[in-house]
C-alpha positions in Angstrom: -16.1 -82.0 53.7 -13.2 -84.4 53.2 -14.9 -85.9 50.2 -15.1 -82.5 48.5 -11.4 -81.8 49.2 -10.4 -85.2 47.8 -12.3 -84.5 44.6 -10.7 -81.1 44.3 -7.2 -82.6 44.7 -7.9 -85.0 41.8 -7.9 -82.0 39.5 -4.2 -81.3 40.1 -1.2 -83.0 38.7 1.5 -84.3 41.1 4.5 -82.1 41.8 6.9 -84.1 39.6 4.6 -83.7 36.6 4.0 -80.0 37.3 7.7 -79.3 37.6 8.4 -81.1 34.3 5.8 -79.2 32.5 7.0 -75.9 34.0 10.5 -76.6 32.8 9.3 -77.3 29.2 7.2 -74.2 29.2 9.9 -72.0 30.6 12.2 -73.1 27.7 9.6 -72.8 25.0 9.8 -70.2 22.3 6.1 -69.4 22.7 6.4 -68.4 26.3 5.5 -64.7 26.9 6.7 -62.8 29.9 4.3 -60.8 32.0 2.6 -58.4 29.6 0.0 -55.6 29.5 0.5 -54.9 33.2 -2.7 -56.9 33.9 -1.0 -60.2 33.7 1.1 -61.1 36.7 2.4 -64.4 35.5 4.2 -65.7 32.4 1.7 -67.0 29.8 1.6 -69.2 26.7 1.8 -67.2 23.5 -0.6 -69.6 21.8 -3.4 -70.3 24.2 -2.7 -67.3 26.4 -3.1 -69.4 29.6 -1.1 -68.7 32.7 1.8 -71.1 32.7 2.0 -71.6 36.5 -1.7 -72.4 36.6 -2.0 -74.5 33.4 0.9 -76.7 34.3 -0.8 -77.7 37.6 -4.0 -79.0 36.2 -4.0 -82.7 35.7 -6.0 -82.9 32.5 -4.4 -79.8 30.9 -2.5 -80.1 27.6 0.1 -78.1 25.8 -1.4 -76.6 22.7 1.6 -77.7 20.6 1.9 -81.1 22.2 5.2 -80.6 24.1 3.7 -82.3 27.1 
């Protein structure tokens, strides 16, 4: 079971990277606040991804190359 958890953890960026990405996204002109009542988190206006989730994934990229 430990091996599975280790592999799963490899998908996530470290806390410093995540926080830096969140700061960039939170100040981006493309950021969209919660909308349509079905989205409970802020999202990217370009790719429509959840900002809190996307910024945590290690191999994720900003669609306009800000990070």
